[in-house]
C-alpha positions as CSV (number, residue, x, y, z in Angstrom):
1,M,0.0,0.0,0.0
2,H,1.3,3.5,-0.8
3,V,0.6,6.6,1.1
4,H,1.5,9.9,-0.5
5,S,3.9,11.9,1.6
6,H,3.5,15.1,-0.5
7,I,0.0,16.3,-0.1
8,W,0.1,19.6,-1.9
9,D,0.5,19.8,-5.7
10,N,0.8,23.0,-7.7
11,R,-2.9,23.8,-7.4
12,C,-2.5,23.6,-3.6
13,S,0.7,25.6,-3.2
14,I,-1.0,28.5,-1.4
15,Q,-3.4,29.0,1.4
16,F,-5.5,32.0,2.3
17,K,-4.7,33.8,5.5
18,C,-7.6,36.0,6.7
19,I,-7.7,38.8,9.2
20,H,-9.7,38.3,12.3
21,L,-13.1,39.7,11.1
22,I,-14.5,36.2,10.6
23,P,-14.3,35.2,14.3
24,I,-16.0,38.5,15.2
25,Y,-18.9,37.7,12.8
26,F,-19.4,34.2,14.1
27,C,-19.9,35.4,17.7
28,L,-22.8,37.5,16.6
29,P,-26.3,36.3,17.6
30,L,-28.0,34.3,14.9
31,K,-31.7,34.7,15.8
32,A,-32.8,34.2,12.3
33,F,-30.6,32.7,9.6
34,N,-31.0,34.9,6.5
35,I,-28.4,34.1,3.8
36,T,-28.8,37.5,2.1
37,K,-27.8,39.2,5.3
38,L,-24.8,37.0,5.8
39,I,-23.1,37.7,2.5
40,P,-22.0,41.3,3.1
41,I,-20.6,40.4,6.5
42,I,-18.8,37.3,5.2
43,F,-17.0,39.3,2.5
44,L,-15.6,41.7,5.1
45,S,-12.7,39.4,5.7
46,A,-9.7,40.5,3.7
47,C,-7.3,37.8,2.5
48,A,-3.7,37.7,1.6
49,V,-1.6,34.9,0.1
50,Q,0.8,33.0,2.3
51,P,3.0,30.1,1.1
52,I,2.4,26.7,2.5
53,V,5.3,25.6,4.8
54,P,6.4,22.0,3.9
55,Q,5.0,19.5,6.3
56,Q,7.0,18.3,9.3
57,W,5.1,15.1,10.0
58,T,3.6,12.3,7.9
59,I,1.1,9.5,8.7
60,E,2.2,6.1,7.7
61,P,0.1,2.9,8.0
62,V,1.8,0.1,10.0
63,S,-0.9,-2.6,10.5
64,L,-4.5,-3.6,10.0
65,Y,-6.7,-5.5,12.5
66,E,-9.6,-7.5,11.0
67,S,-12.5,-8.3,13.3
68,G,-13.8,-11.1,11.2
69,Y,-17.1,-9.2,10.6
70,P,-17.9,-7.4,7.4
71,E,-18.8,-4.3,9.3
72,G,-19.5,-2.9,12.8
73,T,-16.1,-1.8,14.3
74,E,-17.3,1.6,15.4
75,I,-15.6,3.0,18.6
76,I,-12.1,2.5,19.9
77,S,-10.7,3.7,23.2
78,V,-7.1,3.3,24.6
79,Q,-5.7,2.7,28.1
80,Q,-2.3,4.2,27.7
81,S,-0.8,2.7,30.9
82,T,-1.4,-0.9,29.8
83,L,-1.3,-0.3,26.0
84,R,-4.7,-2.0,25.5
85,A,-7.6,-0.8,23.5
86,V,-11.3,-1.6,23.7
87,L,-13.3,-1.8,20.5
88,S,-17.1,-1.9,19.9
89,N,-18.7,-4.2,17.3
90,F,-22.2,-2.7,17.0
91,D,-23.4,-5.3,14.5
92,S,-22.7,-8.3,16.8
93,G,-23.0,-6.6,20.2
94,E,-19.5,-7.7,21.1
95,V,-16.4,-6.0,22.5
96,D,-12.9,-6.8,21.4
97,M,-9.9,-6.3,23.7
98,L,-6.7,-5.5,21.7
99,D,-3.1,-5.6,22.7
100,I,-1.5,-2.5,21.0
101,S,1.9,-2.7,22.6
102,H,3.3,-3.8,19.2
103,P,1.7,-1.4,16.8
104,D,2.9,-3.3,13.8
105,H,0.8,-6.3,14.9
106,L,-2.5,-5.4,16.7
107,Q,-3.6,-8.6,18.5
108,R,-7.0,-9.5,19.9
109,I,-6.6,-10.9,23.4
110,A,-10.3,-11.3,24.3
111,R,-13.8,-11.0,22.8
112,F,-16.8,-10.4,25.1
113,K,-20.4,-10.9,24.1
114,L,-22.6,-8.5,26.0
115,Q,-25.8,-10.6,25.7
116,L,-28.0,-7.9,24.3
117,I,-31.6,-8.6,23.7
118,Q,-33.6,-7.8,20.6
119,G,-33.9,-4.1,20.0
120,E,-30.7,-3.2,21.9
121,E,-27.5,-1.9,20.3
122,L,-24.0,-1.3,21.6
123,T,-23.3,2.3,20.7
124,S,-20.0,3.2,22.5
125,V,-17.2,2.0,24.7
126,A,-14.5,3.7,26.8
127,F,-11.5,2.3,28.6
128,H,-11.3,3.4,32.2
129,P,-8.0,5.5,32.5
130,T,-6.6,3.5,35.5
131,L,-8.8,0.5,36.5
132,D,-8.9,-2.9,34.7
133,M,-12.4,-2.0,33.4
134,F,-14.3,-0.5,30.5
135,A,-17.6,1.2,30.1
136,A,-20.2,0.3,27.5
137,V,-23.4,2.1,26.6
138,I,-26.5,0.3,25.3
139,D,-29.2,1.9,23.3
140,A,-32.5,0.2,24.2
141,G,-34.7,1.8,21.5
142,I,-38.0,3.1,22.9
143,K,-36.8,2.5,26.5
144,P,-34.1,4.4,28.4
145,G,-30.6,3.0,27.7
146,R,-28.0,2.0,30.2
147,L,-24.4,2.3,31.2
148,E,-22.4,-0.8,32.1
149,M,-19.0,-1.3,33.8
150,R,-17.3,-4.5,32.8
151,S,-14.0,-6.3,33.6
152,A,-11.4,-5.8,30.9
153,K,-10.0,-9.3,31.6
154,T,-13.2,-11.4,31.7
155,G,-16.0,-9.1,30.4
156,E,-17.9,-9.8,33.6
157,L,-20.6,-7.2,34.5
158,I,-19.5,-5.2,37.5
159,D,-22.2,-2.5,37.6
160,R,-25.0,-1.1,35.5
161,I,-27.3,1.9,35.6
162,V,-30.2,3.1,33.6
163,I,-29.5,6.5,31.9
164,G,-31.3,8.5,29.2
165,F,-32.8,7.6,25.8
166,G,-30.5,6.7,23.0
167,P,-27.1,6.9,24.7
168,D,-24.5,7.3,21.9
169,A,-21.2,8.2,23.5
170,V,-19.4,7.8,26.9
171,V,-16.2,9.6,28.0
172,F,-14.3,9.3,31.3
173,S,-12.6,12.2,33.1
174,E,-8.8,11.9,33.3
175,D,-9.0,10.8,37.0
176,G,-11.7,8.2,36.2
177,K,-14.0,9.5,38.9
178,L,-16.8,10.3,36.6
179,A,-18.2,9.5,33.2
180,V,-20.3,11.7,31.0
181,I,-22.8,10.2,28.5
182,A,-24.4,11.9,25.5
183,N,-28.0,10.6,25.4
184,E,-28.9,11.4,21.8
185,G,-32.5,10.3,21.9
186,E,-32.4,10.0,18.1
187,D,-35.1,7.4,17.4
188,F,-38.4,8.6,16.0
189,L,-41.6,6.7,16.4
190,F,-44.9,6.9,14.6
191,E,-48.4,6.7,16.1
192,P,-50.8,5.8,13.2
193,S,-54.0,6.6,15.1
194,N,-53.2,10.3,15.1
195,K,-50.6,10.3,12.4
196,R,-48.1,11.8,14.7
197,F,-44.3,11.4,14.8
198,Y,-42.6,11.7,18.2
199,K,-39.3,11.0,19.9
200,P,-37.7,11.2,23.4
201,E,-35.7,14.2,24.4
202,G,-32.0,14.0,24.5
203,S,-30.1,14.6,27.7
204,I,-26.6,14.5,29.3
205,A,-25.8,12.0,32.0
206,I,-23.2,12.4,34.7
207,V,-22.2,9.2,36.6
208,R,-19.7,9.2,39.5
209,L,-17.7,6.2,40.4
210,D,-15.9,5.0,43.5
211,A,-12.3,3.6,43.7
212,S,-13.5,0.1,42.7
213,G,-15.3,1.4,39.6
214,R,-18.9,1.0,40.9
215,F,-21.4,3.7,40.4
216,T,-22.2,6.0,43.4
217,H,-24.2,8.8,41.9
218,H,-26.1,9.5,38.7
219,K,-27.9,12.6,37.4
220,N,-29.5,13.2,34.0
221,L,-29.3,16.8,32.9
222,E,-32.2,18.0,30.8
223,L,-31.5,20.5,28.0
224,A,-33.0,24.0,28.1
225,N,-35.7,25.2,25.8
226,N,-33.8,27.4,23.4
227,I,-36.6,28.7,21.2
228,N,-35.9,32.2,22.3
229,N,-32.2,31.8,22.8
230,E,-30.5,34.3,20.4
231,G,-27.4,32.2,20.2
232,F,-29.1,29.5,18.1
233,V,-29.8,29.4,14.4
234,V,-33.6,29.5,14.0
235,T,-34.4,28.5,10.4
236,Q,-37.5,29.9,8.6
237,G,-38.3,26.5,7.0
238,G,-36.6,24.5,4.3
239,R,-34.4,22.3,6.5
240,F,-35.0,18.8,7.6
241,L,-33.5,15.6,9.1
242,E,-33.5,12.4,7.2
243,R,-34.3,9.6,9.6
244,E,-35.0,5.8,9.5
245,I,-38.5,5.3,11.0
246,D,-40.7,2.2,11.1
247,W,-43.7,4.0,9.7
248,N,-45.9,1.0,9.0
249,G,-45.1,-0.8,12.2
250,D,-43.8,-4.0,10.6
251,G,-40.7,-4.1,12.7
252,K,-38.3,-3.4,9.8
253,I,-37.0,-0.4,7.8
254,S,-38.1,-0.8,4.1
255,K,-35.9,0.8,1.5
256,K,-39.0,1.3,-0.8
257,L,-42.6,1.6,0.2
258,D,-46.0,2.3,-1.3
259,F,-46.9,5.1,1.1
260,D,-50.1,6.2,-0.6
261,G,-51.4,2.6,-1.2
262,N,-52.0,3.0,-5.0
263,G,-50.2,-0.1,-5.8
264,R,-47.1,1.7,-7.4
265,I,-43.8,2.8,-5.9
266,E,-43.1,6.2,-7.5
267,K,-40.5,8.9,-7.0
268,K,-42.8,11.3,-5.3
269,K,-43.3,12.9,-1.9
270,V,-46.2,11.7,0.2
271,L,-47.6,13.3,3.3
272,L,-47.1,10.8,6.1
273,G,-48.1,12.7,9.3
274,N,-46.9,15.5,11.4
275,F,-44.1,16.2,14.0
276,E,-44.8,19.0,16.5
277,G,-47.5,20.4,14.2
278,H,-45.4,20.4,11.0
279,D,-45.9,18.1,8.0
280,V,-43.7,15.1,7.5
281,Y,-43.0,13.7,4.1
282,G,-41.5,10.6,2.6
283,T,-40.4,9.6,-0.9
284,E,-41.7,6.2,-1.9
285,T,-38.4,5.3,-3.7
286,N,-36.5,6.0,-0.5
287,G,-39.0,4.2,1.7
288,E,-38.6,4.3,5.5
289,K,-34.9,4.9,5.3
290,K,-35.2,8.6,4.5
291,I,-38.3,10.1,6.1
292,Q,-38.0,13.8,6.2
293,I,-38.5,15.4,9.7
294,P,-38.9,19.2,9.3
295,I,-36.8,21.6,11.4
296,K,-39.0,24.6,12.0
297,S,-37.9,25.8,15.4
298,N,-35.5,24.7,18.1
299,S,-37.5,21.9,19.6
300,L,-36.5,20.2,22.9
301,A,-36.9,16.9,21.0
302,L,-34.3,18.0,18.4
303,L,-31.6,18.8,20.9
304,E,-29.5,15.7,20.4
305,P,-26.2,15.4,22.3
306,E,-23.6,13.8,20.1
307,Y,-20.1,13.7,21.7
308,I,-18.2,15.0,24.7
309,A,-14.9,16.5,25.7
310,I,-14.0,16.8,29.4
311,S,-11.5,19.3,30.9
312,S,-8.4,17.9,32.5
313,D,-9.5,19.0,35.9
314,G,-12.9,17.2,35.5
315,K,-14.9,20.4,36.2
316,K,-16.3,21.1,32.7
317,A,-17.6,19.3,29.8
318,Y,-18.3,20.4,26.2
319,V,-21.0,18.5,24.3
320,T,-21.9,18.8,20.6
321,L,-25.5,19.4,19.6
322,Q,-25.1,18.5,16.0
323,E,-28.5,19.2,14.6
324,D,-28.6,22.6,16.3
325,D,-25.1,23.6,15.2
326,A,-24.1,24.3,18.9
327,V,-22.1,23.1,21.9
328,A,-23.5,22.8,25.4
329,Y,-21.3,23.9,28.3
330,V,-21.7,21.6,31.3
331,D,-20.7,22.5,34.9
332,L,-19.7,19.1,36.2
333,V,-19.2,20.3,39.8
334,N,-22.7,21.7,40.2
335,E,-24.1,19.2,37.7
336,R,-25.9,21.6,35.4
337,V,-25.9,22.9,31.8
338,S,-24.4,26.3,32.2
339,G,-24.8,27.6,28.7
340,Y,-24.7,27.1,25.0
341,C,-22.4,28.2,22.2
342,A,-23.7,28.7,18.7
343,L,-21.1,27.7,16.1
344,G,-22.3,29.6,13.1
345,A,-21.3,28.8,9.5
346,A,-18.2,28.0,7.6
347,H,-17.4,30.0,4.4
348,H,-15.0,28.8,1.8
349,K,-14.7,27.3,-1.7
350,I,-15.7,23.7,-2.4
351,D,-16.4,21.4,-5.3
352,A,-20.2,21.5,-5.1
353,R,-21.1,19.4,-8.2
354,Y,-21.1,15.7,-8.9
355,D,-20.2,16.1,-12.6
356,G,-16.9,14.2,-13.2
357,W,-14.8,17.4,-12.7
358,V,-13.3,18.4,-9.3
359,K,-12.9,22.1,-9.0
360,F,-12.8,23.9,-5.7
361,D,-14.1,27.1,-7.1
362,Q,-17.7,27.4,-5.8
363,Q,-18.4,29.5,-2.7
364,M,-20.1,27.7,0.2
365,T,-21.8,28.8,3.4
366,G,-22.4,25.7,5.5
367,L,-23.7,25.3,9.1
368,R,-20.9,23.5,10.9
369,E,-23.1,20.9,12.7
370,P,-20.1,19.0,14.3
371,D,-20.0,15.4,15.4
372,G,-16.7,15.0,17.3
373,I,-15.1,17.5,19.7
374,A,-11.8,17.6,21.6
375,L,-9.9,20.1,23.8
376,A,-6.5,21.4,22.9
377,V,-3.8,23.6,24.4
378,K,-4.6,22.7,28.0
379,G,-8.3,23.3,27.5
380,R,-7.9,26.8,26.1
381,Y,-9.7,25.7,22.8
382,F,-12.3,23.3,21.9
383,V,-12.0,21.8,18.4
384,T,-14.8,20.5,16.3
385,A,-15.2,18.1,13.4
386,D,-17.8,19.7,11.2
387,E,-19.5,16.8,9.6
388,G,-23.1,18.1,9.1
389,D,-26.4,16.2,9.6
390,T,-29.4,18.2,8.4
391,D,-30.4,18.7,4.8
392,A,-31.7,21.7,2.9
393,A,-34.8,21.7,0.7
394,D,-33.7,24.6,-1.5
395,A,-30.7,26.5,-2.6
396,D,-31.6,29.5,-0.4
397,Q,-30.6,27.6,2.7
398,P,-27.0,27.2,3.9
399,M,-25.5,23.8,3.2
400,S,-25.1,21.2,6.0
401,G,-21.7,20.7,7.4
402,G,-18.7,23.0,7.4
403,R,-16.4,20.4,5.7
404,T,-13.9,21.9,8.2
405,V,-12.2,21.4,11.5
406,S,-12.8,24.5,13.6
407,V,-11.1,26.0,16.6
408,F,-13.1,27.9,19.3
409,D,-12.1,29.8,22.4
410,A,-13.4,27.5,25.2
411,A,-14.0,30.3,27.6
412,T,-16.0,32.7,25.3
413,G,-17.1,30.4,22.4
414,A,-15.6,32.8,19.9
415,L,-14.4,31.3,16.6
416,I,-10.6,31.4,16.3
417,G,-10.1,29.7,12.9
418,D,-11.0,26.8,10.7
419,T,-9.4,24.7,7.9
420,G,-11.4,26.2,5.1
421,S,-11.2,24.0,2.0
422,Q,-8.1,22.1,3.1
423,L,-9.7,18.8,4.2
424,D,-11.3,18.1,0.8
425,E,-8.4,19.6,-1.2
426,V,-5.9,17.4,0.6
427,A,-8.2,14.4,0.1
428,F,-8.3,15.2,-3.6
429,A,-4.5,15.6,-3.8
430,N,-4.2,12.1,-2.3
431,Q,-6.7,10.6,-4.7
432,V,-9.3,9.7,-2.0
433,Y,-11.8,12.6,-2.4
434,P,-15.3,11.2,-2.8
435,E,-16.6,13.3,-5.8
436,R,-20.0,11.6,-5.6
437,R,-20.4,13.5,-2.3
438,S,-19.5,16.9,-3.7
439,N,-23.1,18.1,-3.7
440,K,-23.8,16.7,-0.3
441,K,-21.3,17.0,2.6
442,G,-17.9,16.2,1.0
443,S,-15.4,14.1,2.8
444,E,-17.3,14.4,6.1
445,P,-14.9,14.9,9.1
446,E,-16.3,12.7,11.8
447,M,-14.3,12.2,15.0
448,L,-11.1,13.8,16.2
449,V,-8.4,13.5,18.9
450,S,-5.9,16.0,20.1
451,F,-2.3,15.6,21.3
452,E,1.1,17.3,21.1
453,L,4.1,16.6,18.9
454,D,7.3,18.2,20.0
455,G,5.3,20.6,22.1
456,V,3.1,21.7,19.2
457,P,-0.7,21.0,19.4
458,Y,-2.2,18.8,16.7
459,V,-5.5,17.1,16.0
460,A,-6.1,14.1,13.9
461,V,-9.6,13.7,12.2
462,G,-11.2,10.7,10.6
463,M,-12.6,11.5,7.2
464,E,-15.7,9.2,6.9
465,R,-16.3,9.4,3.2
466,A,-12.7,9.8,2.1
467,A,-11.6,6.7,4.0
468,S,-8.6,8.4,5.6
469,V,-7.2,10.3,8.6
470,E,-5.8,13.9,8.3
471,L,-3.3,15.5,10.7
472,I,-3.8,19.2,11.4
473,S,-1.4,21.5,13.1
474,L,-2.7,24.1,15.6
475,A,0.6,25.9,15.9
476,D,-1.3,28.9,14.6
477,P,-4.9,28.3,15.9
478,F,-6.2,31.2,13.8
479,H,-5.1,29.2,10.7
480,P,-5.2,25.4,11.4
481,K,-3.2,23.7,8.7
482,V,-3.5,20.1,7.3
483,V,0.0,18.7,7.1
484,S,-0.6,15.0,6.2
485,L,-3.1,12.3,5.2
486,G,-3.1,8.6,5.9
487,K,-5.1,6.4,3.6
488,I,-7.0,3.4,5.1
489,A,-6.2,0.1,3.4
490,G,-8.6,-1.6,1.0
491,D,-10.8,-0.6,-1.9
492,E,-14.1,-1.2,-0.3
493,E,-16.1,1.3,1.8
494,K,-14.4,1.9,5.2
495,S,-16.1,4.8,7.0
496,P,-13.7,5.6,9.9
497,E,-15.8,6.4,13.0
498,G,-13.8,6.2,16.2
499,I,-10.3,7.4,16.5
500,A,-7.7,7.2,19.3
501,H,-4.1,8.3,19.9
502,F,-1.4,6.4,21.9
503,I,2.4,6.4,22.5
504,V,4.8,3.5,22.5
505,N,8.5,4.1,23.3
506,G,8.1,7.8,22.6
507,E,6.5,7.2,19.1
508,H,3.0,8.5,18.3
509,Y,0.3,6.3,16.8
510,L,-3.3,6.6,15.7
511,L,-6.1,4.0,15.5
512,T,-9.2,4.3,13.4
513,A,-12.2,2.1,13.8
514,N,-13.6,1.6,10.3
515,E,-17.2,0.6,10.8
516,M,-18.1,-0.3,7.2
517,N,-15.4,-3.0,6.7
518,G,-14.9,-4.3,10.2
519,T,-11.3,-3.3,10.6
520,V,-9.0,-1.1,12.8
521,E,-6.1,0.6,11.1
522,C,-3.0,1.6,13.0
523,F,-0.9,4.6,11.7
524,K,2.4,5.9,12.9
525,I,3.1,9.6,13.0
526,V,6.6,10.0,11.5
527,K,8.7,13.1,11.7
528,N,10.3,14.2,8.5
529,Q,14.1,14.4,8.5
530,S,14.3,17.3,6.1
531,K,15.1,20.7,7.7
532,Q,12.3,23.2,8.0
533,P,12.8,26.6,6.3
C-alpha cells in the first residue's frame, strides 16, 4: 500500500490567510438565519496569500486488525498505561480487547459478548483510565438506555445503571472518577392513530464512580428550551432531518414503500403525518430509510447530544449538539448545563457538483453541525469536526456541514479559525476525495483526537467518506493547517468512525475504527528528516 507523503501539488501551493473579522462575525447572535444578510458580513474578511510551509510530519500505515465481521467496528478507546484498546462491534453486540503494545501487529486478546436482547444496540465504549475495566453504553430503543461497567479481563458485568434515551457516547474524566454520557434520543416513532411522529428528548448524564469502579451517583441533565435563545440558528423553513423510521409498524425499515397505497412505488413525496404540528413527508423510492423530519424551530426533542470533551480537571464538559449547530457547556461540579455556544457557519470554496470534474471554485456557506469534539492547548480551545447532519430543501438555505475542523475559544465560544477547503483539497491531492459526495457533505470529518508533537498542538480527524485520517497543526490556531493524510487500506467502503491516539516508546500512533469494513487501522506519525525553512 502506498501513502502519498507530499499532499500539496501545484494547485494547492498557497493557502488563504484571513484577518480576524471572521471570528467576530461568528460570535454575533443568529436569531434568524438569512443568507442574504450573511453575504455582506462574510466578505468583510480581507485575504492575503501565504506560502504553505512544507509538512513536518507524515502519517504512515503500520498494521490492520480485522475483526472477522464485514462491518461494525465503530468506537475504539485506549488505556495508555497498559497499551490496550477496547473496540465496539455494534453489529454483533461484542467488545474486542486489543493488545496495542506492538503497533505493527495489533492482537486481539479477548472478545466479550454483552448478551444484548432484541432491539438493543451497543453504541459506544470507553476504557477506564486506570482501572482494569471498560464502560459500554447500550441503546434500548424506545426504552431508556444503560451504562455498564465490565471487567477488561473477563468481560464480567461489574455494575450497571439506567440512563437517558439513546445513549450514543461515553467519556471518562482523566482521573476516572466520573463518566459523561451523551444521550442522543435519536429514534423517531410513529403513532398511526393520530398520524403523529414523536421522539424522546436528548439529555446529558453524569455518573460518578468509587475507587472500585462501581457507580455511586447519577444525574440526567435536561437540555434547556432554546426557542428564544438568540445564540441559536432558527431557520425559517426548508431544513429537515432524514431519519429511518418504522412508519408501517412491521418491525423493519423498508428501502422502498408504497406510502399512498395506490399499488405503485413512485419517485414522489407523500404526506405521512406530522411532527410537533409540522408536516412530515417521505419519498416512496426511499421508503422508510429517509423520512424527512422538518426543522421549523429549536425543539427540545431535536436537541440531540452527540459527543463529549471533558476538561483535564474534571470540572467542565463540552457537548456537541449537531442538529442545532451548537455546543452545550456543562458544569460538572454543580451538575448543570451552564450555557450554549452557537457555532455559526463556515465559508470557503468547495467542489459542489457531482459532474466528473473536481474544481474547488464554488463559494459555500455551511452550518458547521459538528460530530466530534476535543480540547486542545490545556483546555484553552475546543476543536470540532464539522460533519453536518441536516439537509436543505432549497438553494436559499445554507449547506449542511462546514467540511472543516474549527477552533473555538473554550471560555468565550468565539471562533478562532478553521481549515477552510483544506480537508477536501488534501483528500483530492491524495486521490481519496469522494466526488460523488460533492453536492452533499464532501469528505465528512467525523471524530477527532488532540495531542502534542514536540510541544506543538495537533488534532487528527477521521474522514468518513474519504476513508482516511488527516493530521492538522494548531501551531497557529487562527489558521489550522492540514499537514498530512493517511489512507485506510482496501478498496471497499471503510467509514472511519472512532479514532484514538497512543504512544509506544516515545513514538506516536493513531487507531481508526472503520465501521463499514470491520477493521481497525494503525498509523504511525513520523517526523520528516528534512530541515524546515
